[in-house]
Structures are given as structure tokens and as C-alpha cells.
C-alpha positions as a Markdown table, in Angstrom:
| # | Residue | x | y | z |
|---|---|---|---|---|
| 1 | Met | 0.1 | 0.0 | -0.1 |
| 2 | Asn | 1.4 | 3.4 | -1.1 |
| 3 | Gly | 2.5 | 5.5 | 1.8 |
| 4 | Glu | 2.3 | 2.6 | 4.3 |
| 5 | Lys | 5.8 | 3.3 | 5.8 |
| 6 | Ser | 4.5 | 6.8 | 6.9 |
| 7 | Tyr | 2.6 | 5.0 | 9.6 |
| 8 | Leu | 5.3 | 3.5 | 11.5 |
| 9 | Val | 6.3 | 6.7 | 13.3 |
| 10 | Ser | 8.5 | 6.5 | 16.4 |
| 11 | Leu | 6.7 | 5.5 | 19.5 |
| 12 | Pro | 7.0 | 7.5 | 22.6 |
| 13 | Pro | 9.9 | 6.3 | 24.9 |
| 14 | Ile | 9.3 | 4.0 | 27.7 |
| 15 | Ala | 11.1 | 3.9 | 31.2 |
| 16 | Asp | 14.7 | 4.9 | 31.6 |
| 17 | Gly | 16.1 | 4.4 | 28.1 |
| 18 | Ser | 18.6 | 1.8 | 29.7 |
| 19 | Ser | 19.5 | -1.3 | 27.5 |
| 20 | Thr | 17.3 | -3.5 | 29.9 |
| 21 | Ser | 14.4 | -1.1 | 29.2 |
| 22 | Arg | 14.8 | -1.1 | 25.5 |
| 23 | Leu | 15.0 | -5.0 | 25.2 |
| 24 | Ala | 11.9 | -5.3 | 27.4 |
| 25 | Asp | 10.1 | -2.8 | 25.4 |
| 26 | Glu | 10.8 | -4.6 | 22.1 |
| 27 | Leu | 9.9 | -8.0 | 23.5 |
| 28 | Ala | 6.6 | -6.7 | 24.8 |
| 29 | Leu | 6.0 | -5.1 | 21.5 |
| 30 | Ala | 6.5 | -8.4 | 19.9 |
| 31 | Ile | 4.2 | -10.0 | 22.0 |
| 32 | His | 1.4 | -7.1 | 21.6 |
| 33 | Leu | 1.9 | -7.6 | 17.7 |
| 34 | Gly | 1.3 | -11.2 | 18.0 |
| 35 | Arg | 4.9 | -12.2 | 16.8 |
| 36 | Leu | 5.5 | -13.9 | 19.9 |
| 37 | Ala | 2.7 | -16.3 | 20.8 |
| 38 | Pro | 1.5 | -17.4 | 24.2 |
| 39 | Gly | 3.5 | -20.2 | 25.3 |
| 40 | Ala | 6.4 | -19.2 | 23.1 |
| 41 | Pro | 9.8 | -20.0 | 24.8 |
| 42 | Leu | 11.9 | -16.9 | 25.5 |
| 43 | Arg | 15.5 | -18.2 | 25.5 |
| 44 | Glu | 18.2 | -16.0 | 27.1 |
| 45 | Val | 21.0 | -17.1 | 24.7 |
| 46 | Glu | 18.8 | -16.4 | 21.6 |
| 47 | Ile | 17.7 | -13.1 | 22.9 |
| 48 | Ala | 21.2 | -12.0 | 23.8 |
| 49 | Asp | 22.8 | -13.1 | 20.5 |
| 50 | Ala | 19.9 | -11.4 | 18.6 |
| 51 | Asn | 20.0 | -8.2 | 20.4 |
| 52 | Ser | 24.0 | -7.9 | 21.1 |
| 53 | Val | 23.6 | -7.6 | 24.9 |
| 54 | Ser | 24.6 | -9.8 | 27.9 |
| 55 | Arg | 22.5 | -12.5 | 29.3 |
| 56 | Thr | 22.3 | -10.3 | 32.4 |
| 57 | Ile | 20.6 | -7.6 | 30.6 |
| 58 | Val | 18.2 | -10.4 | 29.1 |
| 59 | Arg | 17.3 | -11.8 | 32.4 |
| 60 | Ala | 16.5 | -8.3 | 33.8 |
| 61 | Ala | 14.4 | -7.6 | 30.7 |
| 62 | Leu | 12.5 | -11.0 | 31.3 |
| 63 | Gln | 11.8 | -10.0 | 34.8 |
| 64 | Arg | 10.2 | -6.8 | 33.8 |
| 65 | Leu | 8.0 | -8.7 | 31.5 |
| 66 | Glu | 7.0 | -11.0 | 34.2 |
| 67 | Ala | 6.3 | -8.0 | 36.4 |
| 68 | Gln | 4.0 | -6.9 | 33.6 |
| 69 | Gly | 2.2 | -10.1 | 33.2 |
| 70 | Leu | 3.5 | -10.7 | 29.8 |
| 71 | Ala | 5.8 | -13.6 | 30.4 |
| 72 | Glu | 6.3 | -16.3 | 33.2 |
| 73 | Ile | 9.7 | -17.5 | 34.4 |
| 74 | Thr | 9.9 | -21.1 | 35.9 |
| 75 | Leu | 13.1 | -22.3 | 37.9 |
| 76 | Asn | 15.2 | -24.6 | 35.7 |
| 77 | Lys | 12.9 | -24.3 | 32.7 |
| 78 | Gly | 13.4 | -20.7 | 31.7 |
| 79 | Ala | 10.8 | -18.1 | 30.4 |
| 80 | Arg | 7.9 | -18.3 | 28.3 |
| 81 | Val | 5.2 | -15.9 | 26.9 |
| 82 | Arg | 2.5 | -15.9 | 29.5 |
| 83 | Gln | -0.7 | -17.9 | 28.4 |
| 84 | Pro | -3.3 | -16.3 | 30.9 |
| 85 | Asp | -6.5 | -18.2 | 31.7 |
| 86 | Ala | -9.8 | -16.5 | 31.4 |
| 87 | Val | -9.8 | -15.2 | 35.2 |
| 88 | Ala | -6.4 | -14.0 | 34.7 |
| 89 | Ala | -7.1 | -12.3 | 31.7 |
| 90 | Glu | -10.3 | -10.5 | 33.2 |
| 91 | Asp | -8.0 | -9.3 | 36.3 |
| 92 | Met | -5.5 | -8.0 | 33.8 |
| 93 | Ile | -8.0 | -6.0 | 31.7 |
| 94 | Glu | -9.8 | -4.6 | 34.8 |
| 95 | Leu | -6.2 | -3.3 | 36.0 |
| 96 | His | -5.6 | -1.8 | 32.5 |
| 97 | Val | -9.2 | -0.1 | 32.5 |
| 98 | Gln | -8.6 | 1.5 | 35.9 |
| 99 | Leu | -5.0 | 2.7 | 35.0 |
| 100 | Ala | -6.1 | 3.9 | 31.6 |
| 101 | Ala | -9.0 | 5.9 | 33.1 |
| 102 | Leu | -6.6 | 7.4 | 35.7 |
| 103 | Ala | -4.1 | 8.3 | 33.1 |
| 104 | Ala | -6.8 | 10.0 | 31.2 |
| 105 | Arg | -8.2 | 12.1 | 34.1 |
| 106 | Asn | -4.6 | 13.2 | 34.9 |
| 107 | Ala | -3.8 | 14.1 | 31.4 |
| 108 | Ala | -6.9 | 16.2 | 31.0 |
| 109 | Arg | -5.5 | 18.4 | 34.1 |
| 110 | Arg | -1.9 | 18.2 | 33.3 |
| 111 | Ala | -1.1 | 17.6 | 29.6 |
| 112 | Ser | 1.2 | 20.4 | 27.8 |
| 113 | Ala | 0.3 | 21.4 | 24.5 |
| 114 | Glu | 3.0 | 19.4 | 22.9 |
| 115 | Gln | 1.8 | 16.3 | 24.7 |
| 116 | Val | -1.9 | 16.8 | 23.3 |
| 117 | Glu | -0.1 | 17.3 | 19.9 |
| 118 | Thr | 1.6 | 14.0 | 20.0 |
| 119 | Met | -1.7 | 12.4 | 21.2 |
| 120 | Ala | -3.5 | 14.1 | 18.3 |
| 121 | Lys | -0.9 | 12.8 | 15.8 |
| 122 | Phe | -1.5 | 9.2 | 16.9 |
| 123 | Val | -5.2 | 9.3 | 16.6 |
| 124 | Ala | -5.0 | 11.1 | 13.4 |
| 125 | Leu | -2.7 | 8.4 | 11.8 |
| 126 | Met | -5.1 | 5.7 | 13.2 |
| 127 | Glu | -7.9 | 7.3 | 11.5 |
| 128 | Gln | -5.9 | 7.4 | 8.2 |
| 129 | Val | -4.9 | 3.7 | 8.6 |
| 130 | Ala | -8.5 | 2.8 | 9.0 |
| 131 | Ala | -9.5 | 4.9 | 5.9 |
| 132 | Asp | -7.0 | 3.3 | 4.0 |
| 133 | Gly | -7.7 | -0.3 | 5.2 |
| 134 | Gly | -4.2 | -0.6 | 6.4 |
| 135 | Glu | -2.6 | -3.5 | 7.9 |
| 136 | Pro | -3.2 | -4.6 | 11.5 |
| 137 | Asp | 0.2 | -4.1 | 12.6 |
| 138 | Ala | 0.4 | -0.5 | 11.4 |
| 139 | Phe | -2.9 | 0.1 | 13.5 |
| 140 | Gln | -1.5 | -1.6 | 16.6 |
| 141 | His | 1.6 | 0.2 | 16.4 |
| 142 | Leu | -0.3 | 3.6 | 16.4 |
| 143 | Arg | -2.5 | 2.3 | 19.1 |
| 144 | Ile | 0.4 | 1.6 | 21.4 |
| 145 | Gly | 1.8 | 5.1 | 20.5 |
| 146 | Phe | -1.3 | 6.7 | 21.5 |
| 147 | Ala | -1.6 | 4.8 | 24.8 |
| 148 | Arg | 2.2 | 5.8 | 25.5 |
| 149 | Ala | 1.6 | 9.4 | 24.8 |
| 150 | Leu | -1.7 | 9.2 | 27.1 |
| 151 | Phe | 0.5 | 7.7 | 29.9 |
| 152 | Ala | 3.3 | 10.4 | 29.3 |
| 153 | Ala | 0.7 | 13.1 | 29.6 |
| 154 | Ala | -0.4 | 11.8 | 33.0 |
| 155 | Gly | 2.6 | 13.5 | 34.8 |
| 156 | Pro | 6.0 | 12.4 | 35.3 |
| 157 | Val | 5.4 | 10.3 | 38.4 |
| 158 | Leu | 2.5 | 8.6 | 37.5 |
| 159 | Ala | 3.8 | 7.9 | 33.8 |
| 160 | Glu | 6.7 | 6.2 | 34.9 |
| 161 | Arg | 4.4 | 3.5 | 36.9 |
| 162 | Leu | 2.0 | 3.6 | 34.2 |
| 163 | Gln | 4.0 | 2.6 | 31.5 |
| 164 | Thr | 5.6 | -0.1 | 33.2 |
| 165 | Ala | 2.3 | -1.5 | 35.0 |
| 166 | Ala | 0.0 | -1.3 | 32.1 |
| 167 | Pro | 1.8 | -2.2 | 28.7 |
| 168 | Ala | -0.6 | -0.7 | 26.1 |
| 169 | Thr | -2.8 | -3.1 | 24.6 |
| 170 | Pro | -2.6 | -6.8 | 26.4 |
| 171 | Tyr | -1.9 | -9.5 | 25.0 |
| 172 | His | -1.2 | -11.2 | 21.6 |
| 173 | Ser | -2.7 | -12.5 | 18.5 |
| 174 | Arg | -6.3 | -12.0 | 19.8 |
| 175 | Ala | -5.8 | -8.3 | 19.7 |
| 176 | Met | -4.6 | -8.4 | 16.4 |
| 177 | Asp | -7.7 | -10.3 | 15.1 |
| 178 | Asp | -9.7 | -7.4 | 16.0 |
| 179 | Leu | -8.0 | -5.2 | 13.9 |
| 180 | Arg | -8.3 | -6.8 | 10.5 |
| 181 | Thr | -11.3 | -5.0 | 9.1 |
| 182 | Arg | -11.5 | -1.5 | 8.3 |
| 183 | Glu | -14.8 | -1.2 | 10.3 |
| 184 | Ala | -12.9 | -2.1 | 13.5 |
| 185 | Gln | -9.8 | 0.0 | 13.1 |
| 186 | Ala | -12.5 | 2.8 | 12.5 |
| 187 | Glu | -14.2 | 1.8 | 15.7 |
| 188 | Val | -11.0 | 1.8 | 17.8 |
| 189 | Ala | -9.9 | 5.3 | 16.3 |
| 190 | Val | -13.5 | 6.9 | 17.3 |
| 191 | His | -12.8 | 5.7 | 20.9 |
| 192 | Ala | -9.4 | 7.0 | 20.8 |
| 193 | Arg | -10.7 | 10.4 | 19.3 |
| 194 | His | -13.1 | 10.7 | 22.3 |
| 195 | Val | -10.3 | 10.4 | 24.8 |
| 196 | Leu | -8.5 | 13.1 | 22.9 |
| 197 | Lys | -11.3 | 15.5 | 22.6 |
| 198 | Ala | -11.9 | 15.1 | 26.5 |
| 199 | Ile | -8.3 | 15.8 | 27.1 |
| 200 | Glu | -8.4 | 18.8 | 24.9 |
| 201 | Ser | -11.4 | 20.3 | 26.7 |
| 202 | Arg | -9.7 | 19.5 | 29.9 |
| 203 | Ser | -12.9 | 17.4 | 31.2 |
| 204 | Glu | -11.3 | 14.9 | 33.8 |
| 205 | Asp | -14.6 | 13.1 | 34.3 |
| 206 | Ala | -15.2 | 12.8 | 30.4 |
| 207 | Ala | -11.7 | 11.8 | 30.0 |
| 208 | Ala | -11.7 | 9.0 | 32.5 |
| 209 | Val | -15.1 | 7.7 | 31.2 |
| 210 | Ala | -13.9 | 7.7 | 27.5 |
| 211 | Ala | -10.8 | 5.8 | 28.2 |
| 212 | Glu | -12.7 | 3.2 | 30.3 |
| 213 | Met | -15.0 | 2.8 | 27.3 |
| 214 | Met | -12.0 | 2.2 | 25.1 |
| 215 | Leu | -10.5 | -0.5 | 27.2 |
| 216 | Arg | -13.6 | -2.2 | 27.8 |
| 217 | Arg | -14.4 | -2.3 | 24.3 |
| 218 | His | -11.1 | -3.9 | 23.6 |
| 219 | Ala | -11.7 | -6.4 | 26.5 |
| 220 | Glu | -14.8 | -7.6 | 25.2 |
| 221 | Arg | -13.9 | -7.8 | 21.5 |
| 222 | Thr | -10.5 | -9.5 | 21.8 |
| 223 | Ile | -9.4 | -11.0 | 25.4 |
| 224 | Val | -12.3 | -11.6 | 27.7 |
| 225 | Gly | -15.1 | -12.3 | 25.0 |
| 226 | Lys | -13.1 | -14.8 | 23.0 |
| 227 | Met | -11.6 | -16.7 | 26.1 |
| 228 | Arg | -15.2 | -16.9 | 27.2 |
| 229 | Gln | -16.3 | -18.9 | 24.0 |
| 230 | Pro | -16.3 | -22.6 | 24.1 |
| 231 | Glu | -13.6 | -24.6 | 22.4 |
């Protein structure tokens, strides 16, 4: 598709910019984009070689993923991408809902003009991808960028905790399945636009409600709804 590369804008940075943070971020993105499936092994040696880092950095990055609920580490067996059951998934979604609502509320009060502009950039690109019928990967990349920009606008102290405790759009391939149609992408973009408008108008309650609706829609259409379906 012509112009597709323009969608792959840089994501807002996360955490402290250290090698551990960057590696954890790259692995988390691979999980969010479905490139690392639930149950996939996360082998220290392979990750270290592929990223030209030490195994010490890999271990620290994997521990961060475990803390975020994206990986599980078992003694003498190593690490794997976490495969949550329905109850765990619902608990995780509820955590994300509450944190996103808090972030939106704080962003409505604290966001600078530059931070609002960054959020607006990601929303506009999401709308463009949806209008063009773009690839799910491109849309998910922008969705993550919007979430990071939202967390960053919540204020420095809260942002640091939000970005590590609530990775943008949990989980893996199920989140991608919802983005394979133009209509679904457009629906997600509308929710993000509502969050942005509330923040621009400095309406804290409206921003929190819009963020909660955005996350609950994601939960029902991707994680929770599908995990409730019978095999």
C-alpha cells in the first residue's frame, strides 16, 4: 500500500532508556503484535545473541516482562510468553481499565500543548490507516503509541508507573484479530478520538469515562469475549 511506511512513526520512549528497558520494550511489542505467541519460549541465549546484549540484561528484561504479566519464568525451565486463563485475563483487563482511566483523568488536567499534539498525531494516523484499510500491525503500532502518549501526559511520576504496570494493549494475536477489518479499526480510532477530545477540553471526568470505554471495548472484543467462548 502506498505510503504505508509513513504510519510507522517512532513510539514515545518508555522507562529510563537503558539497555534493559529497550530490550523489555522490544519484547513486549513483539507480544502485543502477536509475533511472540502465548507459550512461546523466551530463551536467554537466543535473545542475547539476536540483540547483542549480555544475558544479564536479558534476564533483567524478562523479569520486567514477568512483572507486567506478559511472561512467566519457571526455575530450571526458563521463560515463556504468558498464557493467561480467562480469570487472569479479566483481572489484567480490569487493572488496565482503571490505570487508563486514571491516566486520562490526569492528562486532562496536566497535559501540555506538546503532549496533546503528540496524542493527536497518533489518533489522526489511526484514522488514516482505518480509512485506507491498512495492515493490523500498522494500526496496532499506532494504538500503542497513543497509549504511551496518554500515559506520558499523565505526569512524570504517574507516567513512569503506568508505562511499566500497564503495557499498552494486552495481549497477543487476539488483539490483532480485532484489527483485520476497516470497520474495527475505525471503531477503535473513534474511541481514541473521544479520549483526545475530552483531554483537549480539559474535562477530567469525560476523559476517564472515554478511556474506560475504550479499554472495555477492547476487552470484550478481543481478550475476555473470545476466552469465554467454548472451544
